[in-house]
C-alpha positions in Angstrom: -85.1 -244.8 -87.1 -83.9 -247.2 -84.3 -81.6 -244.4 -83.0 -84.6 -242.0 -82.9 -86.8 -244.5 -81.1 -84.1 -245.2 -78.7 -83.5 -241.5 -77.9 -87.3 -240.9 -77.4 -87.3 -244.0 -75.0 -84.3 -242.5 -73.0 -86.2 -239.1 -72.8 -89.3 -240.9 -71.4 -87.2 -242.8 -68.9 -85.7 -239.5 -67.6 -89.2 -237.8 -67.5 -90.6 -240.8 -65.5 -87.6 -240.6 -63.1 -88.3 -236.9 -62.8 -91.9 -237.6 -62.0 -90.7 -240.1 -59.3 -88.3 -237.7 -57.9 -90.5 -234.8 -57.9 -93.3 -236.6 -56.0 -91.9 -236.3 -52.5 -91.2 -232.6 -53.2 -94.7 -232.0 -54.5 -96.4 -233.3 -51.5 -94.1 -231.0 -49.3 -94.5 -228.1 -51.5 -98.3 -228.4 -51.4 -98.1 -228.5 -47.5 -95.9 -225.4 -47.6 -98.5 -223.6 -50.0 -101.5 -224.3 -47.7 -99.6 -223.4 -44.6 -98.3 -220.0 -46.0 -101.5 -219.2 -47.6 -103.0 -219.1 -44.1 -100.1 -216.8 -42.9 -97.9 -219.3 -41.1 -94.4 -220.0 -42.5 -93.3 -223.6 -42.4 -89.5 -224.0 -42.4 -90.1 -227.3 -40.7 -91.1 -229.0 -44.0 -87.7 -230.8 -43.8 -88.2 -232.1 -40.5 -92.0 -233.1 -41.1 -90.7 -235.1 -44.2 -88.1 -237.0 -42.0 -90.6 -238.0 -39.3 -92.8 -239.2 -42.2 -90.0 -241.2 -43.6 -89.5 -242.9 -40.4 -93.0 -243.6 -39.3 -93.9 -244.6 -42.9 -91.2 -247.3 -42.7 -92.3 -248.3 -39.0 -95.8 -248.8 -40.1 -94.9 -250.9 -43.2 -92.5 -252.9 -41.0 -95.3 -254.0 -38.7 -98.6 -253.8 -40.8 -97.7 -253.2 -44.4 -97.3 -250.3 -46.7 -100.9 -249.0 -46.6 -100.6 -248.6 -42.8 -97.3 -247.1 -43.3 -98.8 -244.4 -45.5 -101.3 -243.6 -42.9 -98.8 -243.5 -40.0 -96.4 -241.4 -41.8 -99.1 -238.8 -42.7 -100.4 -238.8 -39.2 -96.7 -238.4 -37.7 -96.3 -235.4 -40.0 -99.6 -233.9 -38.9 -98.8 -234.4 -35.2 -95.5 -232.4 -35.8 -97.7 -229.8 -37.7 -99.7 -229.4 -34.6 -96.7 -228.8 -32.4 -95.6 -226.1 -34.9 -99.2 -224.5 -35.0 -99.2 -224.3 -31.2 -95.8 -222.7 -31.0 -96.6 -220.2 -33.8 -100.3 -219.5 -33.1 -100.8 -219.8 -29.5 -97.4 -219.0 -28.2 -96.7 -216.6 -31.1 -93.1 -217.9 -31.3 -91.0 -216.9 -34.1 -92.0 -219.0 -37.1 -88.5 -219.4 -38.6 -87.0 -220.4 -35.2 -89.9 -222.8 -34.6 -89.4 -224.6 -37.9 -85.5 -224.9 -37.5 -86.0 -226.3 -34.0 -88.6 -228.8 -35.5 -85.9 -229.9 -38.2 -83.4 -230.5 -35.6 -85.7 -232.3 -33.1 -87.2 -234.7 -35.7 -83.8 -235.7 -37.1 -82.6 -236.5 -33.6 -85.9 -238.3 -32.6 -85.8 -240.4 -35.8 -82.2 -241.7 -35.1 -83.1 -242.3 -31.5 -86.0 -244.5 -32.5 -84.2 -246.4 -35.2 -81.7 -247.5 -32.4 -84.4 -248.3 -29.9 -86.8 -250.2 -32.3 -84.5 -251.7 -35.0 -81.4 -252.2 -32.7 -79.3 -251.0 -35.7 -77.0 -248.0 -36.2 -78.5 -245.4 -38.4 -80.7 -247.5 -40.7 -83.7 -249.6 -40.5 -84.3 -253.0 -42.0 -85.9 -253.0 -45.5 -89.7 -253.1 -45.6 -92.4 -253.6 -48.1 -92.8 -250.6 -50.4 -95.4 -249.4 -52.8 -94.8 -250.8 -56.4 -94.9 -249.3 -59.7 -98.2 -249.4 -61.8 -99.0 -252.8 -63.1 -97.2 -254.1 -66.3 -100.5 -254.8 -67.8 -100.7 -251.1 -68.6 -97.9 -251.6 -71.1 -100.5 -252.8 -73.6 -102.0 -249.2 -73.9 -100.5 -247.7 -77.2 -97.9 -245.0 -77.0 -97.9 -244.3 -73.2 -98.3 -247.9 -71.9 -94.6 -248.6 -71.2 -94.1 -245.2 -69.7 -97.0 -245.6 -67.2 -95.2 -248.8 -65.9 -92.1 -246.7 -65.0 -94.0 -244.6 -62.4 -95.7 -245.6 -59.1 -99.0 -244.8 -57.4 -97.6 -242.0 -55.3 -97.0 -240.0 -58.6 -100.7 -240.4 -59.3 -101.7 -239.3 -55.8 -99.5 -236.2 -56.0 -101.1 -235.1 -59.2 -104.5 -235.4 -57.6 -103.3 -233.5 -54.4 -102.3 -230.7 -56.5 -105.6 -230.5 -58.4 -107.5 -230.9 -55.2 -105.6 -228.1 -53.6 -106.2 -225.8 -56.5 -109.9 -226.5 -56.4 -109.8 -226.0 -52.6 -108.1 -222.7 -52.5 -109.8 -221.0 -55.5 -113.2 -222.8 -56.0 -114.5 -223.2 -52.4 -115.6 -221.0 -49.4 -113.1 -222.6 -47.3 -110.2 -221.7 -49.7 -111.6 -218.1 -49.7 -111.4 -218.0 -46.0 -107.9 -219.4 -46.0 -106.6 -216.9 -48.3 -108.3 -214.1 -46.5 -106.6 -215.1 -43.2 -103.3 -215.2 -45.0 -103.9 -211.6 -46.4 -105.9 -209.7 -44.1 -106.4 -211.6 -40.7 -107.9 -208.7 -38.9 -110.5 -208.1 -41.7 -111.3 -211.8 -41.8 -111.9 -211.7 -38.0 -114.4 -208.9 -38.2 -116.3 -211.0 -40.7 -116.7 -213.8 -38.0 -113.9 -216.0 -39.5 -112.0 -217.9 -36.8 -108.4 -216.9 -37.7 -106.8 -219.4 -35.2 -108.9 -222.3 -36.2 -108.2 -221.7 -40.0 -104.4 -221.6 -39.3 -104.5 -224.7 -37.2 -106.2 -226.6 -39.9 -103.8 -225.4 -42.5 -100.7 -226.2 -40.5 -101.7 -229.6 -39.4 -102.6 -230.4 -43.1 -99.3 -229.0 -44.2 -97.6 -231.5 -41.7 -99.7 -234.5 -43.0 -98.8 -233.4 -46.7 -95.0 -233.2 -45.7 -95.2 -236.4 -43.9 -96.8 -238.0 -47.0 -93.7 -236.7 -48.9 -91.5 -238.5 -46.5 -93.5 -241.8 -47.0 -93.2 -241.4 -50.8 -89.5 -241.0 -50.6 -89.1 -244.2 -48.5 -92.0 -246.6 -49.4 -92.2 -245.3 -53.1 -88.4 -245.4 -53.8 -86.0 -246.8 -51.1 -88.1 -248.9 -48.7 -86.0 -248.2 -45.7 -85.0 -245.3 -43.3 -81.5 -244.2 -43.0 -80.1 -241.0 -41.3 -79.9 -238.0 -43.6 -82.0 -239.5 -46.5 -84.2 -236.5 -46.7 -81.1 -234.5 -47.7 -82.6 -231.0 -48.0 -85.6 -231.9 -49.9 -87.9 -230.0 -47.6 -85.8 -226.8 -48.3 -86.0 -227.5 -52.0 -89.8 -227.9 -51.6 -89.9 -224.5 -49.7 -87.9 -223.0 -52.6 -90.3 -224.3 -55.1 -93.2 -222.6 -53.1 -91.4 -219.4 -53.4 -90.5 -219.9 -57.1 -94.2 -220.9 -57.7 -95.4 -217.5 -56.2 -97.4 -219.4 -53.4 -99.6 -221.1 -56.1 -100.0 -224.9 -56.2 -99.8 -225.4 -59.9 -96.6 -223.3 -60.2 -95.1 -225.1 -57.1 -95.5 -228.2 -58.5 -93.9 -227.3 -61.8 -91.0 -226.0 -59.7 -90.5 -229.4 -58.1 -90.7 -231.0 -61.6 -87.9 -228.7 -62.6 -85.7 -229.3 -59.7 -86.5 -233.2 -59.9 -85.7 -233.2 -63.8 -82.3 -231.8 -62.7 -81.6 -234.6 -60.3 -82.8 -237.2 -62.9 -80.4 -235.5 -65.5 -77.7 -235.7 -63.0 -78.2 -239.6 -62.7 -78.0 -240.0 -66.5 -74.9 -237.7 -67.0 -73.1 -239.8 -64.3 -72.7 -242.7 -67.0 -71.8 -240.3 -69.8 -69.3 -237.7 -68.4 -66.7 -238.6 -66.1 -66.3 -236.1 -63.2 -66.3 -236.4 -59.3 -69.7 -237.4 -58.3 -69.9 -234.4 -55.8 -70.3 -232.1 -58.8 -73.5 -234.0 -59.8 -74.9 -233.9 -56.3 -74.6 -230.1 -56.3 -76.7 -229.7 -59.5 -80.2 -229.8 -58.1 -79.1 -227.4 -55.2 -77.3 -225.0 -57.5 -80.4 -224.8 -59.7 -82.5 -223.9 -56.5 -80.2 -221.2 -55.7 -80.0 -219.8 -59.2 -83.9 -219.8 -59.5 -84.5 -218.2 -56.3 -81.9 -215.5 -56.9 -83.6 -214.9 -60.3 -86.9 -214.6 -58.7 -86.1 -212.3 -55.9 -88.4 -209.3 -55.8 -90.6 -210.9 -58.5 -92.8 -213.0 -56.2 -95.4 -211.8 -53.7 -96.2 -213.7 -50.6 -99.5 -213.5 -48.6 -99.4 -210.1 -46.9 -99.7 -211.6 -43.5 -97.3 -214.5 -44.0 -95.0 -214.9 -41.0 -97.0 -212.6 -38.8 -98.7 -213.8 -35.6 -102.1 -212.8 -35.0 -103.3 -211.3 -31.9 -107.2 -211.1 -31.7 
């Protein structure tokens, strides 16, 4: 009986770790969903997460973690504004714009680390967001589990539910989907296509920036070069895997995070080179995407600049 209880507790720990690891991915994936629902491809999620990581740490360093959350989301929104201007006004190639943003933000973060913190490629540790209070452990059955997750997990779940409500239960959501499917038809009905797309891409940047904040202040409260490590691309893979739907994209993030959590547990059980374990989440992304090629349908106008 004790063995069964221990096994259940280990499974609960792996699931709690998967939720924590899925949280940054979920924020970024929700940003990808709302941007592409409006017709703008956002390959720049990686860079927006990176800039959110750094400015979240910077804000927490000076004024505490709450300000860090705000500053990280704001920094992501500013980068989203840049992406929107390039793609909507200048009608640049959306893929190239996103890749350029990823390169620029990585270099910018490294430059600012050296200038502000006077260190190599890593900031000083800063105050982070703690797990849920230990007093919740008194709740029967789920209490001990709740103390293993942090407030970002709760916020991510709320964001997913709000985005589902926004897209499928409100007039604004209908307009967003109309702009992503048939922008010319939406324009003839008096919907401002440019305004809707700007709003969605800026919100996409804010959510991706919030994902970067969750990665630092919610897990490792410092910034170091390369710490996003492709999570923006995994979030983009989850968007495709989820068929551009918030709920499915969130479940895709949880799947990839579960693979990463399992990788951490397996390292203490099976002795193989650590590089093999690091490959697991990315291999799963590739397998899932290969399996779903041709089975997903993006918004019809996704990636197409609109000329009034």
